[in-house]
C-alpha positions as CSV (number, residue, x, y, z in Angstrom):
1,G,0.0,0.0,0.0
2,Q,2.6,2.6,1.0
3,A,4.9,1.6,-1.8
4,L,2.0,2.3,-4.3
5,I,1.2,5.6,-2.6
6,D,4.8,6.7,-2.8
7,F,5.1,5.7,-6.5
8,L,1.9,7.4,-7.6
9,R,2.1,10.6,-5.5
10,G,1.7,13.6,-7.8
11,Y,0.2,11.8,-10.7
12,D,-3.4,12.2,-12.0
13,T,-3.4,9.1,-14.2
14,A,-2.3,5.6,-13.4
15,V,-2.0,2.8,-15.9
16,I,-2.0,-0.3,-13.7
17,G,-2.0,-4.1,-13.7
18,L,-3.4,-5.9,-10.6
19,N,-2.7,-3.2,-8.0
20,R,-5.3,-2.8,-5.3
21,F,-6.6,0.7,-4.6
22,T,-7.9,0.6,-1.0
23,D,-9.5,3.5,0.8
24,E,-6.2,4.4,2.4
25,V,-4.4,4.4,-0.9
26,C,-7.0,6.7,-2.6
27,Q,-7.1,9.0,0.5
28,A,-3.4,9.5,0.2
29,L,-3.6,10.3,-3.5
30,P,-5.8,13.4,-3.9
31,E,-4.4,14.3,-7.3
32,L,-5.3,10.9,-8.8
33,K,-8.3,11.2,-11.2
34,V,-8.1,8.2,-13.5
35,V,-7.1,4.5,-13.1
36,S,-6.7,2.8,-16.5
37,L,-6.6,-1.0,-16.2
38,C,-4.3,-3.3,-18.2
39,S,-6.5,-6.3,-17.3
40,A,-9.6,-8.0,-18.4
41,G,-11.1,-8.4,-15.0
42,V,-11.9,-5.7,-12.4
43,D,-12.6,-7.8,-9.3
44,H,-9.4,-6.5,-7.7
45,I,-10.8,-3.0,-7.8
46,D,-13.7,-1.7,-5.6
47,P,-15.5,0.9,-7.8
48,A,-17.3,2.3,-4.7
49,I,-14.0,3.3,-3.2
50,L,-12.9,5.0,-6.4
51,K,-16.2,6.8,-6.8
52,K,-15.9,8.0,-3.2
53,H,-12.7,9.7,-4.0
54,G,-13.7,11.0,-7.5
55,I,-11.5,8.6,-9.4
56,K,-12.7,7.3,-12.8
57,M,-11.9,3.7,-13.8
58,W,-11.3,2.7,-17.4
59,W,-10.9,-0.8,-18.8
60,T,-11.7,-2.9,-21.8
61,A,-13.8,-6.1,-21.2
62,G,-12.7,-9.3,-22.9
63,I,-9.3,-8.0,-23.9
64,N,-7.8,-11.4,-23.2
65,K,-10.6,-13.5,-24.7
66,I,-8.4,-15.3,-27.2
67,S,-5.8,-16.7,-24.8
68,V,-8.3,-17.7,-22.2
69,S,-10.7,-19.4,-24.6
70,E,-7.8,-21.3,-26.2
71,L,-6.7,-22.5,-22.8
72,A,-10.2,-23.6,-21.9
73,V,-10.5,-25.8,-25.0
74,C,-7.0,-27.1,-24.5
75,Y,-7.9,-28.1,-20.9
76,M,-11.0,-29.9,-22.1
77,V,-8.9,-32.1,-24.3
78,L,-6.1,-32.5,-21.7
79,A,-8.5,-33.6,-19.0
80,L,-10.5,-35.9,-21.2
81,R,-7.3,-37.6,-22.5
82,R,-5.8,-37.6,-19.0
83,V,-2.6,-36.2,-20.4
84,H,-1.3,-35.1,-17.1
85,E,-1.8,-38.5,-15.6
86,F,0.1,-40.2,-18.4
87,A,2.9,-37.6,-18.2
88,A,3.2,-38.3,-14.5
89,I,3.5,-42.0,-15.1
90,L,6.2,-41.5,-17.7
91,G,8.0,-39.2,-15.3
92,R,8.1,-42.1,-12.8
93,G,9.8,-44.3,-15.4
94,Q,6.8,-46.3,-16.4
95,W,5.2,-46.7,-19.8
96,K,1.3,-46.2,-19.8
97,G,0.9,-48.1,-16.6
98,P,-2.5,-48.7,-14.9
99,V,-4.3,-45.5,-15.8
100,G,-6.4,-47.0,-18.6
101,F,-8.1,-45.0,-21.4
102,G,-8.9,-41.4,-22.0
103,A,-11.9,-40.0,-23.9
104,D,-12.5,-38.0,-27.0
105,L,-14.0,-34.5,-27.0
106,R,-15.8,-35.2,-30.3
107,G,-19.4,-36.1,-29.7
108,K,-19.5,-34.8,-26.2
109,T,-22.1,-32.4,-24.7
110,V,-20.2,-29.3,-23.6
111,G,-21.8,-26.8,-21.2
112,I,-20.6,-23.2,-21.2
113,H,-21.6,-21.3,-18.1
114,G,-21.2,-17.6,-19.0
115,V,-21.3,-16.7,-22.7
116,G,-19.8,-13.3,-22.6
117,H,-16.6,-12.3,-24.5
118,I,-14.7,-15.5,-23.6
119,G,-17.6,-17.9,-23.7
120,K,-18.5,-16.8,-27.2
121,E,-14.9,-17.5,-28.3
122,V,-15.1,-20.9,-26.8
123,V,-18.3,-21.6,-28.9
124,K,-16.4,-20.6,-32.0
125,L,-13.3,-22.7,-31.2
126,L,-15.5,-25.8,-30.5
127,Q,-17.1,-25.8,-33.9
128,P,-14.7,-28.2,-35.6
129,Y,-15.0,-30.7,-32.7
130,G,-18.5,-31.9,-33.5
131,V,-19.9,-31.3,-30.0
132,K,-23.3,-30.3,-28.7
133,I,-23.1,-27.0,-26.9
134,L,-25.3,-26.0,-24.0
135,A,-25.2,-22.2,-23.4
136,C,-26.2,-20.7,-20.1
137,D,-26.1,-17.0,-19.2
138,R,-28.4,-14.6,-17.5
139,V,-28.1,-12.3,-20.6
140,D,-30.1,-13.3,-23.7
141,Y,-27.5,-14.0,-26.4
142,S,-30.1,-15.6,-28.7
143,D,-28.9,-13.7,-31.8
144,F,-25.4,-15.1,-31.3
145,Y,-26.6,-18.6,-30.6
146,R,-28.6,-18.7,-33.9
147,Q,-25.4,-18.5,-35.8
148,F,-24.5,-22.0,-34.6
149,P,-26.8,-25.0,-35.1
150,N,-25.1,-27.0,-32.4
151,V,-25.8,-24.4,-29.6
152,E,-28.8,-24.8,-27.3
153,K,-29.8,-22.2,-24.8
154,V,-30.5,-23.8,-21.4
155,D,-31.0,-22.8,-17.7
156,A,-28.5,-23.6,-15.0
157,E,-30.4,-26.8,-13.8
158,E,-30.4,-28.3,-17.3
159,L,-26.8,-27.2,-17.8
160,W,-25.7,-29.1,-14.7
161,A,-27.8,-32.2,-15.5
162,R,-26.7,-32.7,-19.1
163,S,-23.1,-31.4,-19.5
164,E,-20.5,-34.0,-20.0
165,V,-17.9,-31.3,-20.1
166,L,-18.6,-28.0,-18.2
167,T,-16.5,-24.9,-18.6
168,I,-16.9,-21.8,-16.5
169,H,-16.7,-18.3,-17.9
170,L,-18.5,-16.2,-15.3
171,S,-17.4,-12.9,-13.8
172,K,-16.6,-13.0,-10.1
173,N,-19.3,-11.1,-8.2
174,R,-21.8,-11.5,-5.4
175,S,-24.0,-13.8,-7.4
176,T,-21.2,-16.1,-8.5
177,I,-19.0,-16.4,-5.4
178,G,-19.9,-19.8,-3.9
179,M,-22.3,-20.7,-6.8
180,Y,-20.9,-24.2,-7.2
181,S,-21.7,-25.3,-3.7
182,A,-21.7,-28.9,-2.5
183,D,-25.4,-29.1,-3.3
184,V,-24.9,-27.8,-6.8
185,Q,-22.0,-30.2,-7.4
186,K,-24.3,-33.1,-6.5
187,K,-26.5,-32.0,-9.5
188,L,-23.7,-32.3,-12.0
189,K,-23.9,-35.2,-14.4
190,P,-21.9,-38.1,-13.0
191,G,-18.4,-38.3,-14.5
192,V,-18.5,-34.7,-15.7
193,V,-15.2,-33.0,-16.6
194,L,-14.9,-29.5,-15.2
195,V,-12.8,-26.6,-16.6
196,N,-12.4,-23.3,-14.7
197,C,-10.3,-20.6,-16.3
198,A,-12.4,-17.8,-14.9
199,R,-12.0,-16.9,-11.3
200,G,-11.6,-18.7,-7.9
201,Q,-14.1,-18.7,-5.0
202,M,-16.9,-19.9,-7.3
203,F,-16.4,-23.6,-6.2
204,D,-16.7,-25.2,-2.8
205,E,-13.2,-26.7,-3.0
206,A,-13.6,-29.1,-0.2
207,A,-16.7,-30.6,-1.9
208,L,-14.8,-30.6,-5.2
209,A,-12.0,-32.7,-3.7
210,E,-14.5,-35.2,-2.3
211,N,-16.3,-35.4,-5.6
212,L,-13.0,-35.9,-7.5
213,K,-12.0,-38.7,-5.1
214,S,-15.4,-40.5,-5.5
215,G,-15.5,-40.1,-9.2
216,H,-18.8,-38.2,-9.3
217,I,-16.7,-35.5,-11.0
218,G,-14.5,-37.4,-13.4
219,A,-11.8,-34.8,-13.8
220,A,-11.1,-31.2,-13.4
221,A,-8.7,-28.7,-15.0
222,F,-8.5,-25.4,-13.0
223,D,-6.4,-22.3,-13.6
224,V,-7.9,-20.4,-10.7
225,F,-8.4,-21.1,-7.0
226,A,-10.1,-19.5,-3.9
227,V,-6.7,-18.6,-2.4
228,E,-3.8,-17.9,-4.7
229,P,-1.0,-18.8,-4.8
230,A,-2.5,-22.3,-4.4
231,N,0.7,-24.2,-3.6
232,D,-0.7,-25.7,-0.4
233,N,-4.1,-26.5,-1.9
234,P,-4.7,-30.3,-1.5
235,L,-6.6,-30.2,-4.8
236,V,-3.4,-29.9,-6.8
237,H,-2.2,-33.3,-5.6
238,L,-5.3,-35.3,-6.8
239,P,-4.5,-37.5,-9.8
240,N,-7.6,-36.4,-11.7
241,M,-7.1,-32.7,-11.1
242,Y,-5.0,-30.6,-13.4
243,A,-4.0,-27.4,-11.8
244,S,-2.1,-24.4,-13.3
245,P,-1.0,-21.1,-11.6
246,H,-3.5,-18.6,-13.1
247,I,-1.9,-18.5,-16.6
248,G,-5.1,-17.7,-18.6
249,A,-3.8,-14.4,-19.8
250,T,-0.1,-15.2,-19.6
251,T,0.7,-15.0,-23.3
252,L,2.6,-12.3,-25.1
253,G,-0.4,-11.6,-27.3
254,S,-2.7,-11.0,-24.3
255,W,-0.3,-8.9,-22.4
256,E,0.4,-6.7,-25.4
257,A,-3.3,-6.3,-25.9
258,M,-4.0,-5.4,-22.3
259,L,-1.1,-3.0,-22.2
260,R,-2.2,-1.2,-25.3
261,S,-5.7,-1.1,-24.0
262,G,-4.6,0.5,-20.8
263,I,-2.5,3.1,-22.6
264,H,-5.2,3.9,-25.1
265,R,-7.9,4.5,-22.5
266,S,-5.5,6.7,-20.5
267,E,-4.9,8.8,-23.6
268,E,-8.5,9.8,-23.5
269,H,-7.8,11.6,-20.3
270,T,-4.4,13.1,-20.7
271,S,-2.1,14.5,-23.4
272,E,0.9,14.1,-21.1
273,L,1.0,10.3,-21.4
274,Q,4.6,10.2,-22.5
275,S,5.7,11.6,-19.1
276,R,3.8,8.9,-17.3
277,L,4.7,5.7,-19.3
278,H,7.2,4.6,-16.8
279,L,4.3,3.7,-14.6
280,V,3.2,0.9,-16.9
281,C,6.2,-1.4,-16.9
282,R,6.9,-1.1,-13.2
283,L,3.3,-1.6,-12.0
284,L,2.6,-4.5,-14.4
285,L,5.7,-6.3,-13.3
286,E,5.2,-5.9,-9.5
């Protein structure tokens, strides 16, 4: 907090990565007028605090949609084919071993919970796979769905009951935190493969661990967790759980797009951007 205050003191525009602007930080920066985000999500920022101090927040939704959607589809195939399990066996000096068979993505029923910027890209990427897609979102995207004959609009209950593969692309907010409770996980189709490249805290992770152990959930591939870093999370040690350290937007393409977006939005506020560009590299790397 204090390091951020010292660094931003005297500036009216900040181009930032995942820095947190608490009430104390904003109180100490009376000259700050604009926070321009080089990120696709805004759940690390409390807009009420910024509004209280007269600070505008600018960001571009879905700026990392390509990298996250590609990762989600990659994780579907990885989890179904049990690639990480076979890789672990090979690493132990065995060849195939007792793991058995994987499964194909082709022909599966894939549920997409959240069909915003990233969810729409997942729909497009899945077209060559010959899957049935169940689309669930509180927003009516019927015009988009009509472009694809393999997409069916469903409610959450039907999504959970029918999806053989279920990928999460919801924003983290009051309505989604804890959404996948133990009770909801019981409603999932037995043997379902879960993919979460969205945000942590949406799943009851203790229930998820038990369901992975019992086989009710066949496999899971998660890039996000309730507490990060997740090094001590017991989920990462389960054989049918593939865990990665929040790498959804960790591509050069995404970072360039997010950086350019943050700079572009800040240009709308100030003509003195060149004198402030040193903010970008330092804050994004911290």
